[in-house]
C-alpha positions as CSV (number, residue, x, y, z in Angstrom):
1,M,-131.3,126.5,-46.7
2,A,-133.0,129.8,-46.2
3,Q,-136.4,129.5,-44.6
4,L,-139.2,130.3,-46.7
5,S,-142.0,131.0,-44.1
6,L,-142.2,133.5,-41.0
7,N,-143.6,130.9,-38.7
8,F,-143.1,127.2,-40.3
9,G,-139.2,126.6,-40.0
10,G,-137.1,124.0,-38.2
11,H,-138.7,120.7,-39.7
12,P,-135.9,119.3,-41.7
13,A,-137.6,116.0,-42.2
14,Y,-140.6,117.6,-43.5
15,P,-139.5,120.3,-46.0
16,Q,-143.1,120.7,-47.3
17,V,-144.2,122.3,-44.0
18,D,-141.8,125.4,-44.4
19,A,-143.3,125.6,-48.5
20,W,-146.7,125.2,-47.4
21,G,-146.7,127.4,-44.5
22,A,-145.1,130.3,-46.7
23,D,-148.0,129.5,-49.0
24,A,-150.8,130.1,-46.2
25,E,-148.9,133.3,-45.2
26,R,-148.6,134.7,-48.8
27,F,-152.2,133.9,-49.4
28,L,-153.5,135.1,-46.0
29,L,-154.1,139.0,-47.0
30,R,-155.6,138.7,-50.6
31,H,-157.0,135.1,-50.5
32,P,-157.3,133.9,-46.9
33,D,-159.8,131.1,-48.1
34,I,-156.9,129.6,-50.1
35,S,-154.6,129.9,-46.9
36,L,-157.0,128.2,-45.0
37,I,-157.0,125.3,-47.4
38,R,-153.2,125.2,-47.1
39,C,-153.6,125.1,-43.1
40,R,-156.0,122.4,-43.4
41,Q,-153.2,120.6,-45.5
42,L,-150.7,121.2,-42.9
43,V,-152.9,119.6,-40.2
44,E,-153.3,116.4,-42.8
45,L,-149.3,116.2,-43.0
46,L,-149.1,116.8,-39.1
47,V,-151.5,113.9,-38.4
48,H,-149.5,111.5,-40.8
49,A,-146.3,112.7,-39.3
50,A,-147.3,112.4,-35.9
51,G,-149.4,109.1,-35.9
52,P,-147.8,107.2,-38.8
53,G,-149.7,103.8,-37.6
54,I,-152.9,105.5,-37.7
55,P,-155.1,104.1,-40.4
56,H,-155.8,106.6,-43.2
57,R,-159.4,107.3,-42.4
58,D,-161.2,110.5,-42.3
59,L,-159.2,113.5,-40.9
60,C,-161.7,114.1,-38.1
61,D,-161.5,110.4,-37.0
62,R,-157.6,110.6,-37.0
63,I,-157.3,113.6,-35.1
64,D,-159.4,111.9,-32.5
65,E,-157.0,108.9,-32.7
66,L,-154.1,111.0,-31.6
67,E,-155.9,112.3,-28.7
68,R,-157.0,109.0,-27.8
69,R,-153.3,107.8,-27.9
70,R,-152.2,110.9,-25.9
71,I,-149.9,111.9,-28.9
72,F,-151.4,115.5,-28.6
73,P,-153.2,117.0,-25.5
74,P,-157.1,117.4,-25.7
75,K,-156.8,121.3,-26.0
76,A,-154.5,120.7,-29.1
77,C,-156.7,118.3,-30.9
78,R,-159.8,120.8,-30.3
79,K,-157.7,123.6,-32.1
80,L,-156.9,121.1,-35.0
81,H,-160.5,120.3,-35.4
82,D,-161.2,124.0,-35.8
83,V,-158.8,124.4,-38.4
84,R,-159.8,121.4,-40.1
85,K,-163.6,122.5,-40.2
86,A,-162.6,126.0,-41.2
87,G,-160.4,124.4,-44.2
88,N,-163.7,122.4,-45.2
89,E,-165.8,125.5,-45.3
90,A,-163.4,127.3,-47.4
91,A,-163.0,124.5,-49.8
92,H,-166.7,124.0,-50.3
93,V,-168.8,126.4,-51.9
94,S,-172.9,126.4,-51.5
95,G,-174.7,128.5,-54.1
96,L,-173.4,131.1,-56.5
97,S,-172.6,133.9,-53.9
98,V,-168.9,133.1,-53.5
99,P,-167.1,135.0,-50.7
100,G,-164.8,137.9,-52.0
101,P,-161.1,138.2,-51.2
102,G,-161.5,139.7,-47.8
103,A,-163.7,136.5,-46.6
104,W,-162.1,134.1,-44.2
105,A,-159.5,136.4,-42.8
106,Q,-160.2,136.2,-39.2
107,E,-160.4,132.2,-39.4
108,A,-157.2,132.2,-41.5
109,R,-155.2,134.3,-38.8
110,R,-156.3,131.9,-36.1
111,A,-155.9,128.7,-38.1
112,L,-152.1,129.9,-39.1
113,R,-151.4,130.6,-35.6
114,I,-152.9,127.3,-34.3
115,T,-150.8,125.2,-37.1
116,A,-147.5,126.7,-36.4
117,E,-148.0,126.4,-32.5
118,V,-148.9,122.6,-32.9
119,W,-146.2,122.0,-35.4
120,A,-143.6,123.5,-33.2
121,S,-144.9,121.1,-30.2
122,F,-144.4,118.4,-32.5
123,G,-140.9,119.4,-33.0
124,A,-140.3,119.7,-29.4
125,A,-139.7,123.4,-29.7
126,A,-141.6,126.0,-27.6
127,P,-143.6,128.3,-30.4
128,G,-142.0,131.5,-31.2
129,A,-143.7,134.8,-31.4
130,F,-146.1,134.5,-34.2
131,I,-145.5,136.7,-37.2
132,L,-148.3,138.1,-39.3
133,P,-147.3,138.9,-43.0
134,A,-146.6,142.6,-43.9
135,A,-149.7,144.3,-45.7
136,G,-149.2,145.3,-49.2
137,D,-150.5,148.6,-50.7
138,A,-151.6,151.8,-48.7
139,S,-155.3,150.6,-48.4
140,D,-154.1,147.2,-47.2
141,R,-152.0,148.9,-44.6
142,A,-154.6,151.4,-43.4
143,R,-157.3,148.7,-43.0
144,G,-154.6,146.5,-41.3
145,E,-153.5,149.1,-39.0
146,A,-157.3,149.9,-38.1
147,D,-158.2,146.0,-37.5
148,A,-154.9,145.7,-35.3
149,K,-156.2,148.9,-33.2
150,L,-159.7,147.2,-33.0
151,D,-158.3,143.8,-31.8
152,K,-156.2,145.8,-29.2
153,A,-159.2,147.7,-28.1
154,A,-161.5,144.5,-27.9
155,A,-158.9,142.7,-25.8
156,L,-158.7,145.8,-23.5
157,V,-162.4,145.4,-22.9
158,E,-162.7,141.8,-22.6
159,D,-159.5,140.8,-21.0
160,G,-158.3,143.7,-19.1
161,R,-161.3,145.7,-18.5
162,D,-159.4,148.8,-19.2
163,L,-162.2,150.5,-20.7
164,G,-160.6,154.1,-20.8
165,A,-157.9,152.9,-22.8
166,A,-160.1,150.8,-25.4
167,E,-162.1,154.2,-25.8
168,R,-159.0,156.1,-26.4
169,I,-158.0,153.7,-29.2
170,L,-161.4,153.5,-30.8
171,G,-161.1,157.5,-31.1
172,S,-158.0,157.4,-32.7
173,I,-159.7,155.6,-35.9
174,R,-160.5,158.2,-38.4
175,E,-162.8,157.1,-41.1
176,G,-161.8,160.1,-43.2
177,A,-158.1,159.0,-43.2
178,L,-159.0,155.5,-44.1
179,R,-161.1,156.5,-47.1
180,A,-158.4,158.9,-48.4
181,S,-155.9,155.8,-48.1
182,G,-158.3,153.9,-50.4
183,V,-160.0,151.7,-47.9
184,S,-163.1,150.5,-49.7
185,D,-166.7,151.2,-48.7
186,R,-167.2,147.4,-47.8
187,E,-164.1,147.7,-45.4
188,L,-165.2,150.7,-44.0
189,D,-168.7,149.1,-43.2
190,L,-167.0,146.4,-41.4
191,L,-164.5,148.6,-39.5
192,R,-167.6,150.7,-38.3
193,L,-169.6,147.7,-37.3
194,R,-166.6,146.3,-35.3
195,T,-166.2,149.8,-33.5
196,V,-170.1,149.8,-32.9
197,S,-169.9,146.6,-31.3
198,I,-166.9,147.3,-29.2
199,R,-168.4,150.3,-27.7
200,M,-171.4,148.3,-27.0
201,A,-169.2,145.9,-25.1
202,I,-167.7,148.8,-23.1
203,Q,-171.2,149.9,-22.0
204,N,-172.5,146.4,-21.2
205,H,-169.5,146.2,-18.6
206,R,-170.2,149.5,-17.1
207,G,-173.8,148.2,-16.8
208,G,-175.1,151.0,-19.3
209,V,-177.6,151.2,-22.0
210,S,-177.1,150.6,-25.6
211,G,-179.5,151.1,-28.7
212,P,-180.3,148.4,-31.0
213,P,-177.8,147.3,-34.0
214,D,-178.1,149.4,-37.3
215,Q,-179.9,146.8,-39.3
216,G,-179.3,148.4,-42.5
217,L,-175.5,148.3,-41.8
218,C,-175.9,144.6,-40.9
219,E,-177.9,143.7,-44.0
220,R,-175.2,145.4,-46.1
221,L,-172.4,143.3,-44.3
222,V,-174.3,140.1,-44.7
223,S,-175.0,140.4,-48.3
224,W,-171.4,140.0,-49.2
225,G,-171.2,136.5,-47.9
226,D,-168.0,137.4,-46.0
227,A,-167.0,135.3,-43.0
228,R,-165.8,138.2,-41.0
229,A,-169.0,140.2,-41.7
230,L,-171.1,137.3,-40.6
231,D,-169.3,136.8,-37.4
232,Q,-169.2,140.3,-36.5
233,V,-173.0,140.8,-37.3
234,V,-173.9,137.5,-35.1
235,H,-171.4,139.1,-32.4
236,L,-172.9,142.5,-32.2
237,H,-176.4,141.0,-32.0
238,N,-175.2,139.0,-28.9
239,R,-173.8,141.8,-27.3
240,H,-177.2,143.7,-27.7
241,A,-178.8,140.7,-26.2
242,V,-176.5,141.1,-23.1
243,A,-177.3,144.9,-22.9
244,L,-180.9,144.0,-22.8
245,L,-179.8,141.6,-19.8
246,N,-178.5,144.6,-18.0
247,E,-181.8,146.3,-18.2
248,L,-183.2,142.8,-17.0
249,K,-185.5,142.9,-20.3
250,I,-185.2,139.1,-20.0
251,E,-187.7,138.2,-22.3
252,E,-186.4,140.6,-25.2
253,A,-182.9,139.2,-24.7
254,L,-184.3,135.6,-25.2
255,A,-186.1,137.0,-28.4
256,R,-183.0,138.4,-29.8
257,V,-181.0,135.1,-29.3
258,S,-183.7,133.3,-30.7
259,E,-184.2,135.7,-33.8
260,L,-180.6,134.7,-34.6
261,E,-181.2,131.0,-34.8
262,E,-184.2,131.6,-36.7
263,W,-182.3,133.3,-39.4
264,R,-179.7,130.4,-39.6
265,A,-182.6,127.8,-39.8
266,A,-184.8,129.5,-42.2
267,P,-184.5,128.8,-45.7
268,Q,-184.8,131.6,-48.4
269,E,-188.5,130.9,-49.3
270,F,-189.8,131.0,-45.8
271,L,-187.6,134.3,-44.9
272,P,-186.8,136.0,-47.8
273,G,-184.0,138.7,-47.4
274,T,-180.4,139.1,-46.3
275,F,-180.5,136.9,-43.4
276,A,-182.0,133.8,-44.4
277,G,-179.8,130.8,-43.7
278,L,-177.2,133.1,-41.7
279,E,-174.3,131.0,-40.9
280,I,-173.1,130.8,-37.1
281,R,-170.0,129.4,-36.4
282,D,-169.1,127.2,-33.1
283,W,-167.4,130.1,-31.2
284,Q,-170.4,132.3,-32.0
285,R,-172.8,129.6,-31.2
286,G,-171.3,129.0,-27.7
287,A,-171.4,132.7,-26.9
288,L,-175.2,132.7,-27.9
289,L,-175.7,129.6,-25.7
290,G,-174.2,131.4,-22.8
291,T,-176.4,134.3,-23.2
292,R,-179.5,132.3,-23.6
293,G,-178.4,130.2,-20.3
294,Q,-177.9,133.7,-18.5
295,A,-181.5,135.0,-19.6
296,L,-183.0,131.4,-18.3
297,A,-181.2,131.8,-15.2
298,F,-182.5,135.4,-14.7
299,L,-185.9,134.3,-15.3
300,A,-185.8,131.5,-13.0
301,H,-185.0,134.4,-10.3
302,A,-187.7,136.4,-11.4
303,E,-190.3,133.8,-11.1
304,A,-188.7,132.2,-8.0
305,D,-188.9,129.0,-10.0
306,P,-185.5,126.7,-9.7
307,T,-186.9,124.1,-12.4
308,R,-186.2,126.7,-14.9
309,L,-182.6,126.4,-14.3
310,K,-182.3,123.2,-15.9
311,D,-182.6,124.5,-19.1
312,A,-180.0,127.1,-18.3
313,L,-177.6,124.3,-17.2
314,A,-178.1,122.7,-20.5
315,C,-177.3,125.8,-22.3
316,F,-173.9,126.3,-20.3
317,E,-173.0,122.6,-20.8
318,L,-173.5,122.7,-24.7
319,A,-171.6,126.0,-25.1
320,T,-168.6,124.3,-23.6
321,R,-168.4,121.9,-26.5
322,C,-168.3,124.9,-28.9
323,F,-165.0,126.5,-27.5
324,T,-161.4,125.6,-27.4
325,E,-160.1,128.8,-25.5
326,A,-159.4,128.4,-21.6
327,D,-161.0,131.9,-21.0
328,D,-164.2,130.8,-23.0
329,L,-164.7,127.6,-21.2
330,Q,-163.8,129.1,-17.7
331,R,-166.5,131.7,-18.4
332,Q,-169.3,129.0,-19.2
333,E,-168.1,126.8,-16.3
334,T,-168.5,130.0,-13.9
335,Y,-172.0,130.7,-15.3
336,G,-172.8,126.9,-14.5
337,L,-171.6,127.2,-11.2
338,H,-173.9,130.6,-10.4
339,A,-176.6,128.6,-11.7
340,L,-176.1,125.7,-9.6
341,V,-175.9,128.0,-6.5
342,E,-178.9,130.0,-7.7
343,R,-180.8,126.7,-7.7
344,V,-179.8,126.1,-4.0
345,R,-180.7,129.6,-3.0
346,L,-184.3,129.3,-4.7
347,G,-184.8,126.0,-2.5
348,G,-183.9,123.5,-5.4
349,K,-181.7,120.3,-4.7
350,L,-178.4,119.5,-6.2
351,D,-177.2,115.8,-7.3
352,A,-174.0,114.5,-5.5
353,G,-172.0,115.4,-8.7
354,R,-173.3,118.8,-9.0
355,L,-172.8,119.4,-5.1
356,A,-169.3,118.3,-5.3
357,L,-168.6,121.0,-8.1
358,V,-170.1,123.8,-5.6
359,E,-167.9,122.6,-2.8
360,A,-164.8,122.5,-4.8
361,A,-165.4,126.1,-6.0
362,I,-165.7,127.1,-2.2
363,D,-162.5,125.2,-1.2
364,G,-160.3,126.3,-4.3
365,A,-160.9,129.9,-5.4
366,P,-158.2,131.3,-7.1
367,R,-155.6,134.2,-5.9
368,L,-156.7,137.9,-7.0
369,P,-153.8,139.8,-8.7
370,T,-153.3,143.6,-8.3
371,G,-156.0,144.9,-10.6
372,W,-158.8,143.7,-12.5
373,S,-158.5,140.2,-13.6
374,P,-160.8,137.4,-15.4
375,E,-160.3,135.2,-12.5
376,S,-162.4,137.7,-10.2
377,F,-165.5,136.1,-11.8
378,R,-164.5,132.7,-10.3
379,V,-163.5,134.6,-6.8
380,G,-167.2,136.1,-7.0
381,V,-169.0,132.7,-7.5
382,A,-166.9,130.9,-5.0
383,L,-167.8,133.4,-2.2
384,K,-171.3,133.7,-3.3
385,A,-171.7,129.7,-2.9
386,A,-170.0,129.9,0.5
387,L,-172.4,132.4,1.7
388,V,-175.5,130.4,0.2
389,M,-174.2,127.0,1.9
390,G,-173.7,128.8,5.0
391,R,-169.8,128.1,5.0
392,R,-167.0,130.5,5.8
393,P,-164.7,130.4,3.0
394,P,-161.1,128.8,4.1
395,W,-159.4,131.7,1.9
396,I,-161.3,134.7,2.9
397,G,-158.1,135.9,5.2
398,R,-156.0,135.7,2.1
399,L,-158.8,137.5,-0.2
400,V,-159.2,140.3,2.5
401,H,-155.3,140.9,2.1
402,E,-155.4,140.7,-1.7
403,L,-158.1,143.4,-1.8
404,K,-155.6,145.9,-0.3
405,W,-154.6,147.5,-3.5
406,I,-158.1,148.9,-4.0
407,D,-158.5,152.8,-3.3
408,P,-161.4,153.2,-0.9
409,D,-162.4,156.5,-2.6
410,D,-162.6,154.9,-6.2
411,P,-165.6,152.7,-7.3
412,V,-164.9,149.5,-8.5
413,P,-165.6,147.5,-11.5
414,H,-168.1,144.5,-11.6
415,P,-167.7,142.0,-10.3
416,Y,-165.5,143.5,-7.6
417,E,-168.6,145.2,-5.9
418,Q,-170.0,141.5,-5.4
419,I,-166.6,140.3,-4.0
420,I,-166.1,143.0,-1.4
421,G,-169.9,142.8,-0.6
422,G,-169.5,139.2,-0.1
423,V,-166.6,139.7,2.3
424,I,-168.7,142.2,4.3
425,L,-171.5,139.6,4.8
426,A,-169.0,136.7,5.5
427,E,-166.7,138.3,7.9
428,K,-167.9,139.3,11.4
429,S,-165.6,142.2,11.8
430,P,-164.7,143.3,8.1
431,P,-162.2,146.0,7.4
432,K,-163.9,149.6,7.5
433,R,-162.1,150.3,4.4
434,L,-163.6,147.8,2.3
435,R,-167.2,148.9,3.6
436,R,-166.0,152.4,2.4
437,V,-165.1,151.1,-1.0
438,L,-168.7,149.9,-1.1
439,E,-170.2,153.0,-0.2
440,T,-168.2,155.0,-2.8
441,T,-169.3,152.5,-5.5
442,A,-172.9,152.7,-4.2
443,D,-172.7,156.5,-4.5
444,E,-171.7,156.2,-8.2
445,G,-175.2,154.8,-9.0
446,G,-176.4,152.9,-11.8
447,L,-176.3,149.1,-12.0
448,I,-173.3,148.5,-10.4
449,G,-173.7,151.3,-7.7
450,W,-177.3,149.7,-6.9
451,I,-175.6,146.2,-6.6
452,A,-173.3,147.6,-4.1
453,A,-176.1,149.2,-2.4
454,C,-177.9,145.9,-1.9
455,Y,-174.9,144.4,-0.2
456,L,-174.7,147.2,2.3
457,A,-178.7,146.8,2.9
458,A,-178.1,143.1,3.7
459,A,-175.1,143.8,6.1
460,D,-177.4,146.3,7.7
461,D,-180.1,144.0,7.8
462,A,-182.2,147.1,6.0
463,P,-184.7,147.1,3.1
464,A,-183.4,146.7,-0.3
465,P,-182.9,150.3,-2.1
466,S,-184.9,150.9,-5.2
467,P,-183.1,150.0,-8.2
468,P,-182.1,152.6,-11.1
469,G,-184.4,153.4,-13.8
470,L,-183.3,151.0,-16.2
471,I,-184.3,148.0,-14.2
472,R,-187.5,149.3,-12.5
473,G,-189.8,147.6,-15.0
474,W,-188.3,144.0,-13.8
475,W,-188.7,145.2,-10.1
476,D,-192.3,146.1,-10.1
477,R,-193.4,143.2,-12.6
478,Y,-192.1,140.6,-10.4
479,G,-192.7,142.0,-7.0
480,I,-188.7,141.7,-6.0
481,A,-189.0,144.7,-3.4
482,G,-190.5,142.3,-0.6
483,R,-187.6,139.5,-0.9
484,P,-185.2,139.1,1.9
485,V,-181.9,140.7,1.6
486,R,-180.1,139.1,4.4
487,G,-177.3,136.4,3.6
488,V,-176.7,136.9,-0.3
489,P,-179.2,139.7,-1.1
490,G,-182.2,137.7,-2.4
491,V,-183.2,140.9,-4.5
492,L,-180.3,140.3,-7.0
493,P,-180.7,137.9,-9.6
494,F,-178.3,135.3,-10.9
495,N,-174.5,136.3,-11.2
496,Y,-175.6,139.8,-10.0
497,A,-175.6,138.4,-6.6
């Protein structure tokens, strides 16, 4: 019999998987909320098939029982919970503002991918390349192509740090051509917001400055009740909070994150307007908790108060409960390690369990591949921990070898200035070429250049250099200039060190 679906074939004992999968794919573009409901039903069927002896209770409990019995690994069960919750939200309507046909698209694409992947693993098959259904009319195709470009640009920024390539992709999206293809004003607004958000992320990674979000655009998008729009508005405001942290406007960053929570918690009568009752999904809540934790850790450094790090660590630990993807979880764990090391650096104590986490980071830093890698942040915190704990990392020789690909005449992206600076402080006779890399980066100026200059000053036992103008207010307000720079430079806050 011919396969009906693009992604759910190969389960002859359960022919409805193919049929329901085909439904979920067919509804994805025009009615993604219905696609989500079909995905939830596929999860129900999967739980029944994988655990026939499990009592027919609430789906949440049955997924947990699959994990307890080790029928599926914890990561797969967390993803099944994501599909369950998204399907529940799509099935229930609270109020009269029903989401339009474009709602839930991002959740539906992810739910389809997760459900197909876990069904494949249940059938002992390696998941194949996920196939998205083809777009329909010209406006669908144009919007879909623009969305795909934005997805690729976002991945280049967050996963590959190829900021130039991301900018070229953003520049190729022509609003006039999209409008001529029949893309609606609402869809154009969403594409515009995503573009602004990715540009802000690019600036954040360069240590640059970004202006505040366009509140009018955000209000228009939130007024639809469209899940995609809500997610993107929250994401943009969180990126703006990160931009404020780049300027070390710590209290303003905390206020920005708190504002989102206030919008979420406020009923209409107390917060009239578009943002009352703003919905924040788990993955966005995790990102906001991570930003709040970073802001609290920056404040701990500014005030030289290690007790403030207790709240920062609580934020990072809560954030890990909101994520299922490995990269997101590792990011929060890395923030947590920075906070533990910062506590030691500020004169605080660690209990035996947390001290063991720091020691394990020092002993087991991952390898750095050629080119930028997300693993660089893990290496950076491990090197910082070794310096603060007064240990020579056992892998320092390997790290020096792994940094040979870097051209000494090119400035390096964050956090490589921190890694190279740490090598120079940890080694008695560091390679001259690495010092030259740090000097080249320092000459570039800006936030990353200043961090590089601080490491050079620490290596030379010289006074800390004055910071760029965007963080001068923090420098003066908290009297940072008088702090020591030897070891891990004490002028550098939290993960900048």
